[in-house]
C-alpha positions in Angstrom: -7.3 16.2 -14.7 -4.2 14.2 -14.0 -4.6 12.6 -10.6 -1.1 12.0 -9.2 -1.7 11.2 -5.6 -0.8 7.8 -4.0 -4.5 6.7 -4.2 -7.1 6.6 -5.4 -5.4 6.3 -8.7 -6.7 6.9 -12.3 -8.8 4.1 -13.9 -8.3 2.7 -17.4 -11.2 3.0 -19.8 -11.7 -0.8 -19.6 -12.2 -0.6 -15.8 -14.6 2.4 -16.1 -16.6 0.5 -18.7 -16.7 -2.7 -16.5 -18.0 -0.7 -13.5 -21.0 0.4 -15.6 -22.4 -3.1 -15.9 -25.8 -4.0 -14.4 -25.8 -5.6 -10.9 -26.0 -9.4 -10.6 -27.0 -11.8 -7.8 -24.1 -11.9 -5.4 -25.2 -15.4 -4.4 -25.4 -16.6 -8.0 -23.2 -18.5 -10.4 -22.1 -15.4 -12.3 -20.7 -13.7 -9.2 -19.1 -17.0 -8.1 -17.2 -17.2 -11.4 -16.2 -13.5 -11.1 -14.7 -13.8 -7.6 -12.9 -17.1 -8.4 -11.2 -15.4 -11.4 -10.3 -12.4 -9.3 -8.8 -14.5 -6.4 -6.8 -16.6 -8.9 -5.2 -13.6 -10.4 -4.6 -12.0 -7.1 -2.7 -15.1 -6.0 -0.5 -14.7 -9.0 0.4 -11.1 -8.1 0.8 -11.9 -4.4 3.0 -14.8 -5.6 1.2 -17.1 -3.2 -0.7 -20.4 -3.0 -2.1 -19.2 0.4 -5.7 -18.2 0.7 -6.4 -14.7 -0.6 -9.6 -13.2 0.6 -11.6 -10.2 -0.7 -13.2 -7.8 1.8 -15.5 -4.9 1.1 -13.5 -2.3 2.9 -10.7 0.2 2.6 -7.1 -0.8 3.2 -7.5 0.2 6.8 -10.3 -2.4 7.1 -7.8 -4.9 5.8 -5.3 -3.8 8.5 -8.0 -4.2 11.1 -8.8 -7.7 9.8 -5.2 -8.7 10.1 -5.1 -7.5 13.7 -8.4 -8.9 15.0 -8.0 -12.3 13.4 -4.4 -13.0 14.6 -4.3 -11.6 18.1 -6.1 -11.8 21.4 -6.5 -8.9 23.9 -3.3 -8.6 25.9 -1.1 -10.3 23.3 2.3 -8.6 23.1 3.0 -7.3 19.6 5.9 -5.4 18.1 4.8 -2.6 15.8 7.6 -1.2 13.6 6.9 2.2 12.3 8.7 4.8 10.2 5.7 6.8 9.1 2.0 7.6 9.4 0.7 4.2 8.4 3.0 2.3 10.6 1.6 4.3 13.5 -2.0 3.5 12.2 -1.2 -0.2 12.5 -0.3 0.3 16.2 -3.4 2.4 16.8 -5.6 -0.4 15.5 -3.9 -3.0 17.7 -4.2 -0.8 20.8 -7.9 -0.2 20.1 -8.5 -3.9 20.4 -6.5 -4.4 23.5 -3.1 -5.7 22.3 0.0 -4.9 24.3 1.9 -2.8 21.8 5.7 -2.3 21.9 6.7 0.4 19.4 9.9 0.4 17.5 10.0 3.7 15.7 12.4 5.3 13.2 12.7 8.8 11.8 10.1 9.5 9.1 11.9 9.3 5.8 14.4 6.8 7.0 14.2 3.0 6.5 13.7 0.4 9.2 16.9 -0.8 10.7 16.8 -4.6 10.6 19.4 -4.9 13.3 17.2 -2.9 15.6 14.3 -5.2 14.9 16.5 -8.2 15.8 17.5 -6.5 19.1 13.8 -5.7 19.9 12.8 -9.3 19.3 15.7 -10.7 21.3 14.6 -8.4 24.2 10.9 -9.4 23.9 10.6 -13.2 23.9 6.9 -13.0 24.7 6.1 -11.1 21.5 3.6 -12.9 19.4 3.8 -11.0 16.2 5.4 -8.1 14.3 3.5 -5.5 12.3 5.3 -3.6 9.5 4.5 -1.5 6.5 6.2 -2.6 3.3 5.7 0.7 1.4 5.2 3.7 3.7 3.0 6.0 1.6 3.4 9.0 3.9 7.2 9.3 3.3 7.9 7.5 0.1 10.1 4.9 1.8 10.1 1.2 0.8 11.2 -1.1 3.7 13.2 -4.2 3.3 10.6 -6.8 3.9 12.9 -9.6 2.8 15.3 -8.9 5.7 12.6 -8.1 8.2 10.7 -11.3 7.4 14.0 -13.3 7.8 14.4 -11.9 11.3 10.8 -12.6 12.2 11.2 -16.2 11.3 14.5 -16.3 13.1 12.5 -15.6 16.3 9.4 -17.6 15.2 7.1 -14.6 15.2 4.0 -14.0 13.0 4.6 -11.2 10.5 1.7 -9.0 9.5 2.4 -6.8 6.5 0.7 -3.7 5.1 1.5 -3.6 1.4 -1.5 -1.5 0.6 0.4 0.9 -1.7 3.0 -1.7 -2.8 1.5 -4.9 -4.1 0.4 -4.8 -7.7 3.4 -2.7 -8.5 6.3 -4.3 -6.6 7.9 -7.7 -6.4 6.7 -9.1 -3.1 7.0 -13.0 -3.1 4.6 -13.8 -0.2 5.3 -17.5 -0.1 9.1 -17.3 -0.6 9.4 -14.8 2.2 7.0 -16.7 4.5 4.7 -13.7 5.1 1.8 -14.7 7.3 -0.7 -11.9 6.5 -0.4 -9.4 3.7 -2.9 -6.6 3.1 -3.4 -4.5 0.0 -6.3 -2.4 -1.4 -8.0 -1.9 -4.7 -7.5 1.9 -5.1 -3.7 1.8 -5.3 -1.6 -0.1 -7.8 -4.5 -2.3 -8.8 -6.0 0.4 -11.1 -9.4 -0.1 -9.5 -11.9 2.0 -7.5 -11.8 2.2 -3.7 -13.8 -0.3 -1.8 -12.0 -3.6 -1.8 -9.3 -4.9 0.5 -7.4 -8.1 -0.3 -5.6 -10.1 2.3 -3.5 -13.3 2.1 -3.4 -15.7 5.0 -0.7 -18.4 5.5 -1.3 -21.8 7.1 0.5 -20.6 10.2 -1.7 -17.6 10.3 -4.8 -19.7 10.1 -3.6 -21.7 13.1 -3.2 -18.4 15.0 -6.6 -17.2 13.8 -8.2 -20.3 15.3 -6.9 -19.3 18.8 -7.2 -15.5 18.5 -9.9 -14.0 20.7 -10.2 -10.3 19.6 -13.8 -9.5 18.8 -14.7 -9.7 15.2 -17.7 -10.2 13.0 -17.7 -8.4 9.7 -13.9 -9.0 9.4 -14.0 -12.6 10.4 -11.6 -14.2 7.9 -12.7 -17.8 8.8 -16.2 -16.8 7.8 -14.9 -15.2 4.6 -13.0 -18.4 3.7 -16.0 -20.6 4.4 -18.1 -18.5 2.0 -15.4 -18.3 -0.6 -15.5 -22.1 -0.8 -18.9 -21.7 -2.5 -18.0 -18.6 -4.5 -19.5 -16.0 -2.2 -18.7 -13.5 0.4 -20.3 -13.6 3.8 -21.7 -10.1 3.5 -23.0 -8.1 0.5 -19.9 -7.3 -1.6 -19.2 -4.1 -3.6 -20.2 -5.7 -6.9 -19.3 -2.7 -9.0 -15.8 -2.5 -7.5 -15.4 -6.2 -8.1 -16.3 -5.7 -11.8 -13.6 -3.0 -12.0 -11.0 -5.1 -10.2 -11.6 -8.0 -12.5 -11.1 -5.8 -15.6 -8.0 -4.3 -14.1 -6.5 -7.7 -13.3 -7.1 -8.8 -16.9 -5.0 -5.8 -18.1 -2.4 -6.6 -15.5 -2.3 -10.3 -16.5 -1.7 -9.2 -20.1 1.2 -7.0 -19.1 2.7 -9.5 -16.7 4.2 -9.0 -13.2 7.8 -8.5 -14.2 7.0 -5.8 -16.8 4.7 -4.1 -14.3 7.5 -4.0 -11.7 10.0 -2.7 -14.2 7.6 0.0 -15.4 7.1 1.3 -11.9 10.9 1.3 -11.3 11.5 3.2 -14.5 8.9 5.8 -13.7 10.1 6.2 -10.1 13.6 6.9 -11.4 12.3 9.4 -13.9 10.3 11.2 -11.1 13.3 11.4 -8.8 15.8 12.5 -11.5 13.3 15.0 -12.7 12.7 16.7 -9.3 16.5 16.8 -8.8 16.9 18.5 -12.2 14.6 21.2 -10.9 16.9 21.8 -8.0 14.6 20.0 -5.5 15.5 17.3 -3.0 13.8 13.9 -2.7 12.8 13.4 0.9 13.5 9.7 1.0 17.0 8.3 0.6 17.2 7.0 -3.0 18.5 3.7 -1.8 15.2 3.0 -0.1 12.9 5.1 -2.2 9.4 3.8 -3.1 8.7 2.9 -6.7 5.0 4.0 -6.2 5.3 7.4 -4.6 8.0 10.0 -4.7 8.3 12.4 -1.7 9.9 15.8 -2.3 11.1 18.4 0.2 9.3 21.7 -0.1 12.0 24.3 -0.8 12.6 27.0 1.9 10.4 30.0 1.4 7.8 28.0 -0.6 4.2 27.5 0.7 3.4 23.9 0.0 -0.4 24.5 -0.2 0.1 27.3 -2.7 2.3 25.1 -4.9 -0.3 22.3 -4.8 -3.0 24.8 -5.6 -1.2 26.2 -8.6 -0.5 22.7 -9.9 -4.2 22.0 -9.7 -5.7 25.3 -11.0 -3.2 26.1 -13.6 -2.0 22.7 -14.8 -4.9 20.4 -13.9 -2.6 18.1 -12.0 -3.3 17.0 -8.4 -0.4 16.1 -6.2 -0.5 15.1 -2.5 0.8 17.1 0.4 2.6 15.8 3.5 0.7 14.1 6.4 0.8 14.9 10.1 4.3 16.0 11.1 5.3 16.4 7.4 2.4 18.7 6.5 3.8 21.7 4.6 7.3 20.1 4.5 7.0 17.7 1.6 4.7 17.0 -1.4 4.2 13.6 -3.0 3.9 12.4 -6.5 1.9 9.2 -6.9 3.0 7.0 -9.8 1.3 3.7 -9.3 -1.1 1.7 -11.3 -2.2 3.1 -14.6 0.7 5.5 -15.3 3.4 6.0 -17.9 6.5 8.0 -18.4 4.7 10.7 -20.5 2.5 11.5 -17.6 5.4 12.0 -15.3 7.1 14.2 -17.9 3.9 16.3 -17.8 4.1 16.6 -14.0 7.7 17.7 -14.1 7.1 20.3 -16.9 4.2 21.7 -14.8 6.3 21.8 -11.7 9.0 23.8 -13.6 6.4 26.4 -14.4 4.5 26.4 -11.1 7.6 26.7 -8.7 8.6 30.2 -9.8 4.9 31.3 -9.4 5.2 30.5 -5.6 8.6 32.1 -5.0 11.0 29.4 -5.8 14.4 30.4 -7.2 16.6 27.6 -8.3 20.0 27.7 -6.7 22.8 27.8 -9.4 25.1 24.8 -9.3 28.6 25.9 -8.4 31.5 24.7 -10.6 
């Protein structure tokens, strides 16, 4: 079966083999060496000298850690959202008592940086901004370079969800001055679910020392203290760590620039391929993600039937739309362990499946 959803993603054989290793003492020297190697390679792909911490959690756990470590109840925060996961960031902040100001944009459209600047100018008390770099629900990649510049212009902390971006995209954390960046193992990192990784700047550590939201399992200061002796504060997902270490070894051999270029090529192939079938990408191509392609469901086509035919007849699993986009789009995940041949297979299968569910390609007028 070809799994072409935006996560979990397929695992290379080397990762599967690594996950089959026997358990080890998570307080011993062998695990200490493993986690130090993993963190060192994560810093390379995050392009940072900041602390990078490994949490046994999903990406949402990493988002919660970003919130509860940087904010206090009542702190005013600007949550910028143009999709399902931007809204999730705001939900987490509200759950812990932050005073959330929403800056929302149409799903499928990019964040307007000038609107961010106006919102920050009108809210001088705002402590931080929260933003999603790669909005998985819509296939839009937001301009974090421009957004981070505005955040620094107003001296605000910037908390970034790059759960479905990092590992596949060029996101220079230190150069952009990003205070907290979250990613997760089951996306571009070619690893099983279960690990969140989070980078923390010096400015963020200063905020963390003053923040008063309740935290225990996700206390980053505790995680940093234990990392100094090659451990995690709580029992880690050792098998997932084995897998991540093996995946990072493969990624190091390929190199960051080739990985980024591969994802860009594959994303172009996916977009051009769906257009050749007469379909319309949902996200404007100027802002389209390189890890997930969103496609409008043609009029008269039942999205669930299309996904079912792809699965039962072609052994390919695609993702549907989320929340307000359910039934309106489908999504092709192409992040992590993926190549052009696999996308060719998806496009060929779509060409066969679409007529089965009532799609008639509209002839191009001349």
